[in-house]
Each structure stands twice: as structure tokens, then as C-alpha cells.
C-alpha positions as CSV (number, residue, x, y, z in Angstrom):
1,M,-0.3,-0.5,0.2
2,R,3.3,2.7,0.7
3,R,4.1,2.3,-2.9
4,A,0.7,2.8,-4.4
5,A,-0.3,5.9,-2.1
6,S,3.0,7.4,-2.7
7,S,2.8,6.9,-6.4
8,L,-1.0,8.5,-6.9
9,V,-0.1,11.0,-4.4
10,A,2.2,12.0,-6.2
11,C,0.2,11.8,-9.1
12,A,-2.6,14.4,-8.0
13,L,0.3,16.4,-7.7
14,I,1.3,16.0,-11.8
15,V,-2.1,15.7,-12.6
16,A,-2.5,19.6,-10.4
17,G,1.0,21.0,-11.8
18,C,0.5,20.6,-15.9
19,G,-3.0,22.2,-15.5
20,G,-5.0,19.1,-15.6
21,G,-8.6,19.4,-14.6
22,G,-8.3,21.7,-12.4
23,S,-11.4,21.9,-9.6
24,G,-12.7,25.2,-9.6
25,G,-10.3,27.0,-8.2
26,N,-11.1,31.1,-5.8
27,S,-14.4,31.6,-6.5
28,G,-15.0,34.4,-3.5
29,P,-16.0,33.2,0.2
30,A,-17.0,29.4,-0.1
31,S,-20.4,30.5,2.1
32,P,-20.5,26.2,3.5
33,E,-23.0,25.3,6.1
34,E,-22.8,25.7,9.7
35,I,-20.7,23.6,11.3
36,P,-23.2,20.9,13.0
37,D,-22.2,21.0,17.1
38,A,-20.2,18.4,18.1
39,T,-23.1,16.1,19.6
40,D,-24.3,12.3,19.3
41,P,-25.7,11.3,16.4
42,P,-28.8,10.0,15.9
43,A,-29.9,6.6,16.5
44,E,-30.1,5.1,13.4
45,V,-26.5,5.7,11.9
46,L,-25.8,6.1,8.3
47,R,-22.5,5.7,6.1
48,I,-20.7,8.7,5.4
49,R,-21.8,9.7,1.9
50,P,-25.3,10.0,2.7
51,A,-24.8,10.9,6.4
52,I,-23.8,14.2,4.6
53,R,-25.7,14.5,2.1
54,Q,-28.7,14.9,5.4
55,G,-27.0,17.0,7.4
56,L,-25.8,14.7,9.9
57,A,-22.3,14.0,9.0
58,L,-20.1,15.5,11.7
59,F,-17.4,17.6,10.6
60,S,-14.6,18.4,13.2
61,T,-13.2,22.1,13.8
62,E,-9.4,22.0,14.2
63,E,-6.2,24.5,14.8
64,S,-4.9,25.7,11.5
65,L,-0.7,26.0,11.2
66,R,-1.0,29.7,11.7
67,G,-3.8,29.2,14.8
68,N,-7.0,29.9,13.8
69,Q,-9.6,27.7,13.5
70,S,-10.4,25.9,10.8
71,N,-13.7,24.2,9.7
72,V,-14.1,22.2,6.6
73,R,-17.0,21.6,5.4
74,I,-18.2,18.6,2.6
75,N,-21.3,19.9,1.0
76,S,-24.2,17.6,-0.1
77,D,-23.2,18.2,-3.6
78,F,-20.1,16.8,-3.2
79,S,-18.1,19.8,-3.5
80,I,-16.0,21.2,-0.2
81,G,-15.4,24.2,1.7
82,I,-13.2,25.8,3.8
83,E,-13.3,28.7,6.4
84,T,-11.4,29.7,9.0
85,S,-11.4,32.6,12.1
86,S,-9.1,34.7,10.3
87,G,-11.8,35.3,7.4
88,L,-10.5,33.3,4.8
89,A,-11.9,30.7,2.4
90,R,-12.3,28.4,0.2
91,Q,-14.6,26.0,-2.3
92,Y,-13.4,23.4,-4.7
93,R,-16.4,22.4,-6.5
94,R,-14.9,18.6,-7.7
95,P,-11.7,16.8,-7.1
96,A,-8.8,17.1,-9.8
97,L,-7.7,13.7,-9.7
98,E,-10.3,10.6,-8.0
99,T,-7.7,7.5,-8.1
100,E,-8.7,4.3,-6.0
101,G,-9.9,6.2,-3.7
102,M,-8.5,8.4,-3.1
103,L,-9.5,12.7,-3.8
104,A,-7.3,15.3,-5.0
105,Y,-8.5,19.4,-5.6
106,V,-6.4,21.5,-6.1
107,T,-6.7,25.8,-7.2
108,D,-6.2,26.4,-11.3
109,D,-3.2,27.8,-10.6
110,F,-2.1,24.8,-8.1
111,S,-0.9,27.3,-5.7
112,D,-3.4,25.0,-2.3
113,I,-4.4,21.6,-2.2
114,L,-6.5,19.5,-0.5
115,I,-6.0,16.0,-0.3
116,M,-9.2,13.0,1.1
117,N,-9.7,9.6,1.2
118,K,-13.5,9.5,-1.1
119,P,-16.4,9.7,1.3
120,G,-17.5,5.7,1.6
121,E,-13.7,4.2,0.3
122,G,-11.5,3.4,1.8
123,L,-7.6,4.2,0.5
124,F,-5.8,1.4,-2.6
125,G,-7.7,-1.7,-1.7
126,V,-6.1,-1.9,1.7
127,F,-9.2,-1.3,4.2
128,D,-12.6,0.5,3.8
129,L,-14.4,2.9,5.4
130,E,-17.8,3.5,5.1
131,Y,-18.8,5.7,7.7
132,T,-15.6,8.3,8.0
133,S,-13.2,10.7,5.9
134,F,-10.1,12.3,6.3
135,G,-7.9,14.9,4.6
136,I,-5.7,17.8,4.7
137,W,-5.7,20.9,2.7
138,V,-2.3,23.4,2.1
139,E,-2.8,27.5,1.1
140,T,-0.2,29.1,-0.5
141,D,0.7,32.1,-2.2
142,V,3.8,30.4,-4.7
143,P,1.7,28.2,-8.0
144,D,3.0,25.7,-8.3
145,F,4.4,25.4,-5.1
146,S,5.4,21.6,-4.8
147,E,7.7,22.4,-7.0
148,E,9.4,25.7,-5.7
149,Q,12.7,25.8,-3.3
150,D,11.2,26.9,0.3
151,A,7.6,27.9,-0.6
152,R,5.4,30.4,1.4
153,V,2.8,28.2,3.0
154,T,0.0,30.5,4.4
155,D,-2.0,27.5,6.2
156,A,-2.9,24.5,6.4
157,A,-4.7,22.1,8.6
158,A,-6.0,18.4,8.7
159,F,-9.6,17.4,9.4
160,L,-12.7,14.8,9.6
161,A,-15.8,13.9,8.9
162,V,-17.2,10.5,10.8
163,S,-20.9,8.9,11.4
164,A,-20.6,9.6,14.5
165,T,-21.5,6.2,16.9
166,P,-24.2,6.4,19.8
167,A,-22.4,6.8,22.9
168,T,-24.8,4.2,24.9
169,Q,-23.8,1.8,21.6
170,M,-20.1,2.3,22.4
171,P,-18.1,-1.2,23.4
172,R,-17.7,-1.6,27.2
173,T,-15.4,-4.5,27.0
174,G,-12.6,-6.6,24.5
175,D,-9.6,-5.6,22.9
176,A,-10.3,-4.1,19.1
177,Y,-8.2,-3.2,16.2
178,Y,-7.7,-1.2,13.3
179,I,-6.4,-1.0,9.9
180,G,-6.9,1.9,8.1
181,G,-4.4,4.7,6.4
182,A,-3.1,8.2,6.8
183,F,-2.2,11.8,4.7
184,A,-0.4,14.8,6.3
185,V,1.6,18.5,6.2
186,E,4.6,18.8,7.2
187,T,6.1,23.2,7.1
188,E,9.1,24.2,8.8
189,D,8.6,27.9,9.9
190,R,4.9,27.4,7.4
191,V,7.6,26.7,4.6
192,Y,6.4,23.6,2.9
193,R,8.5,21.0,2.6
194,N,6.6,17.5,2.6
195,L,3.0,15.9,1.3
196,L,3.0,13.0,3.4
197,N,0.6,9.4,3.5
198,G,1.5,6.5,6.0
199,D,-0.4,3.5,7.2
200,T,-2.3,3.3,10.4
201,E,-3.1,0.2,12.6
202,A,-5.1,1.3,15.9
203,V,-5.0,-1.0,19.3
204,I,-8.4,-0.5,21.7
205,D,-9.0,-1.5,24.9
206,F,-12.6,-0.1,25.6
207,A,-12.6,-1.9,29.1
208,S,-10.2,0.5,30.1
209,G,-10.6,3.1,28.3
210,I,-7.8,3.4,26.2
211,L,-7.1,3.4,22.3
212,D,-3.0,4.2,21.3
213,Y,-2.5,4.5,17.5
214,N,1.1,4.1,15.2
215,I,1.7,5.7,11.7
216,V,4.5,4.6,9.4
217,F,4.5,8.5,7.2
218,R,6.4,8.2,3.7
219,D,7.1,11.3,1.1
220,L,6.1,11.8,-2.1
221,D,9.6,9.9,-3.2
222,D,8.2,7.1,-1.5
223,V,10.9,7.5,1.0
224,H,10.2,6.4,4.2
225,W,9.6,9.7,6.2
226,G,9.3,8.2,9.9
227,K,6.8,6.4,12.5
228,V,3.9,8.9,14.6
229,Q,2.8,7.1,17.7
230,G,-0.1,8.2,19.5
231,R,-0.6,7.0,23.4
232,G,-2.8,6.3,26.3
233,F,-5.9,8.6,24.4
234,S,-9.0,8.6,26.8
235,I,-12.4,7.2,25.1
236,S,-15.2,9.4,26.3
237,G,-18.5,8.3,24.8
238,N,-17.4,8.1,20.5
239,R,-14.5,10.3,21.4
240,F,-10.5,10.0,21.8
241,S,-9.0,12.4,23.1
242,K,-5.6,13.3,25.9
243,G,-3.0,11.5,24.4
244,V,0.2,12.2,23.8
245,V,1.5,11.9,20.2
246,T,5.0,11.9,19.2
247,S,8.0,10.7,16.4
248,D,10.6,8.7,16.0
249,L,12.3,12.1,14.5
250,G,11.7,14.0,17.9
251,H,8.1,15.8,17.6
252,K,5.9,15.9,20.1
253,G,1.8,17.2,20.4
254,G,-2.2,15.8,20.9
255,G,-4.5,14.9,18.6
256,S,-8.2,13.9,19.3
257,G,-11.1,12.2,16.6
258,R,-13.9,10.3,16.8
259,F,-15.2,6.4,16.8
260,G,-18.2,5.7,13.7
261,G,-20.8,3.2,12.3
262,P,-22.9,1.8,14.5
263,A,-21.1,-0.3,17.2
264,A,-16.8,1.6,16.7
265,E,-16.8,-0.3,13.2
266,E,-14.3,2.6,12.4
267,I,-11.9,6.1,13.5
268,V,-11.0,9.0,12.9
269,G,-8.6,11.5,13.6
270,T,-5.8,14.6,13.4
271,F,-2.8,15.5,15.1
272,A,-0.5,18.6,15.4
273,I,2.9,17.9,16.7
274,K,6.0,19.9,16.8
275,G,9.8,19.3,16.5
276,P,12.2,19.6,13.8
277,T,8.8,21.0,11.8
278,T,5.5,21.0,12.5
279,V,3.6,17.7,10.6
280,N,-0.2,18.9,10.5
281,G,-2.3,15.0,9.8
282,S,-5.2,12.9,10.5
283,F,-5.9,9.2,10.0
284,G,-9.1,6.9,9.6
285,A,-8.9,3.0,9.4
286,Q,-11.7,0.1,10.2
287,R,-11.7,-2.4,13.2
288,L,-10.8,-5.6,12.2
289,D,-11.0,-9.4,14.0
290,L,-8.6,-10.0,16.0
291,A,-8.7,-13.7,15.3
292,D,-8.5,-13.3,11.7
């Protein structure tokens, strides 16, 4: 999966950089619908695509690279709106690339990019995601920013969408193992360094209410970047938070996430870590039977 993932993300950059299939670019304020409050979902848990269409999906509100509150909204027609507390807004109408469950949205001059898994699908045929979606967005003031050395990043953040597990339906006992994928953007003093993709594994002890995860990231050249570890996340209702996220390169920070599906079939989360560089990322994973 890692090689395919890196190649396809790189393909997205090539397609976008060559002007192939822009997503509508900048069109003034996105005016996405108001982000719903993070309350318990209705008893019937829809898959993520119908949940988005019916306005029942939950979307994260994350701190961006500049410290703004960042809202990403997937609209009923699956266009995407981004707003931050600074008043910055962006709208993507359609993806420039759609392949193997990955969507890449770009502006016409490829100064901005948003990468995510297609709602209702996993990535690269390795895992399935029916109730969650995750991604990252990057905004710069440099056309074809991935080809420019030391391109300045205006702002960036990770995001998630989930058709959340009702708190009353969360497992209370047993262990669970999850596998999935991840995307991240790496910056250094707000200068672009890397787009990363990774493989996610998570282990949950529902009896003790603790979630741990590992993500192995690779860069666009398919070269091993490093491992991100999330440890000691506390489960409360259908959320997990208050854990510590580190990397084997010296980063440290935190994150949070949600359980998706009728009975915690999936997890989705975001994180932000700082050290030699800054990494903002998101991940999603599906539960597997440990007996398999």
C-alpha cells in the first residue's frame, strides 16, 4: 500500500501542476453551511455519504498552522468549503484527481491543494471506510508550490468527517484492532517541506477506555519519513482525546478523534505535532477481527 499511496499522491501533484482538471479554484467566500455542533448523532447511523447529503455528518473544527480555527465542510453535492477564524475561505467544486479511493482537489494555479479519501471508500483496496473520511488542506501564495524551493505556506490543517457511533452503542469490554491510512503536511517555519501518506494501526482496550495508534509515513518520493505514535488516548462517549502524539524524529503534540459506525466499526482522528518541523495530519481506520 505504501508504494501505491506515494505514487498516487505524487500523481495528483503532477496532474495538478500540469493544469489537468482543476477544481474550480478560488471563487470568493465558500459560504459553507454552518458546522454542526459536536453532539451525539441520531440512533440510526447512516453511512458517511448519505449522512453528508442529509446534513447528519459531524465535521471537526481544528487549529490550523497559523493558529486559526479551521472548519472544513463537505457539502451535499460533495463540493468542499473551508473557512477559518481569520475570515479566509475557499471552495473546491470537484477533484482534479480521483483514483483508488483518493481525491485531490487543487486551485487552477496549483497554489492550494486538498487531499482526502473519497467518502464511503478506503484507500488503494487495502481497507474500507464506510462511516468516516479524513484529509488535509494546504494553502500557499506560490503557483505550483510543490516544485518551488522554500514555498511559503499561508495556512494548512487536517480535518475529518464522521457518521458517529451513538455513545450508548460504544463497546464497554474487549480489545479491538484497526487498520487504515493517513495524510499529513510537513512545514518548517511555515515553509512547505512534504506531503506525507501513511499506514495506520490502532489498538483499543475498551474495558480500560484507552486507544493507542501508530502511523508509518512516507514522502512523495516513496521514501520512509518516520513513525508517528499516539499513546494513552482516553475514550469518552464516542470520542478519544487527551493522548500524547510523538514521532521518532523528535516531534511532540496531541490530537483527538471519533468513532464511526453503529458500533465503533471505524475510527478517525487528527493530530498536530511540533519539533524539527511541524506536522498536521489526519487518519482513518476500520476495525478488524483479531481472530483473523
